C-alpha positions as CSV (number, residue, x, y, z in Angstrom):
1,M,7.0,7.2,-2.0
2,D,4.4,6.4,-4.5
3,S,2.1,2.6,-4.0
4,R,0.0,1.0,-5.7
5,I,-1.9,0.1,-2.4
6,R,-4.9,2.2,-3.9
7,E,-5.2,0.5,-6.9
8,L,-4.7,-3.0,-5.0
9,R,-7.5,-2.4,-2.5
10,E,-9.9,-1.5,-4.9
11,R,-9.0,-5.0,-6.2
12,F,-9.5,-6.6,-3.4
13,G,-12.9,-4.1,-3.3
14,W,-12.0,-2.7,0.3
15,S,-12.4,0.8,1.2
16,Q,-9.8,2.9,3.0
17,G,-11.4,2.1,6.6
18,E,-12.0,-1.2,5.6
19,L,-7.8,-2.0,5.0
20,A,-7.1,-0.2,8.0
21,E,-8.7,-2.8,10.3
22,R,-7.2,-5.3,8.5
23,L,-3.9,-3.3,8.5
24,D,-4.4,-1.7,12.5
25,V,-3.4,1.3,11.7
26,S,-6.3,4.1,10.7
27,R,-7.1,5.4,8.0
28,Q,-6.2,8.4,7.6
29,T,-2.7,6.6,7.7
30,V,-3.9,5.0,4.5
31,N,-4.9,7.6,2.2
32,A,-1.5,9.1,3.6
33,L,-0.1,5.9,2.5
34,E,-2.0,6.2,-1.1
35,T,-1.3,9.8,-1.4
36,G,2.8,9.2,-0.7
37,K,2.4,11.5,2.0
38,Y,3.4,8.6,4.8
39,D,6.3,6.3,4.3
40,P,5.2,2.9,6.1
41,S,7.8,2.0,8.9
42,L,9.9,-1.7,7.2
43,P,7.0,-3.7,9.7
44,L,3.6,-1.8,8.1
45,A,5.6,-2.4,4.5
46,F,5.7,-5.9,4.6
47,R,2.1,-6.2,6.9
48,V,1.0,-4.4,3.5
49,A,2.8,-6.8,1.9
50,R,1.3,-10.1,3.1
51,L,-2.1,-8.9,3.2
52,F,-2.3,-8.5,-1.1
53,G,0.2,-11.2,-1.3
54,E,2.6,-9.1,-3.5
55,T,6.8,-8.7,-1.9
56,I,7.7,-5.2,-0.9
57,E,8.8,-3.5,-4.5
58,A,6.2,-4.9,-5.9
59,I,3.7,-2.5,-3.5
60,F,5.9,0.7,-2.6
61,L,7.6,2.0,-5.4
62,P,10.2,5.8,-5.8
63,D,9.0,8.2,-6.7
64,G,8.3,9.2,-10.1
65,N,8.9,5.5,-11.1
66,P,5.8,3.6,-12.5
67,P,6.0,-0.1,-12.0
68,H,7.8,-2.6,-15.3
69,A,6.2,-5.1,-17.1
70,G,6.7,-8.4,-15.4
71,D,7.4,-7.0,-12.5
């Protein structure tokens, strides 16, 4: 699954380690989420969405489908 986590993390000025601490996961988990090697559990997806103030659908994207303008 593709995601906008890296983009959002960088926008907030956080390292992978800082984001991991905020989400209570390992830095390796953040890296795997950013590279599409790990699909988050629903509770983790909600934590990510709340942290960035976005909807789950705006952060996690089906493989190969970039977000549409206005989404």
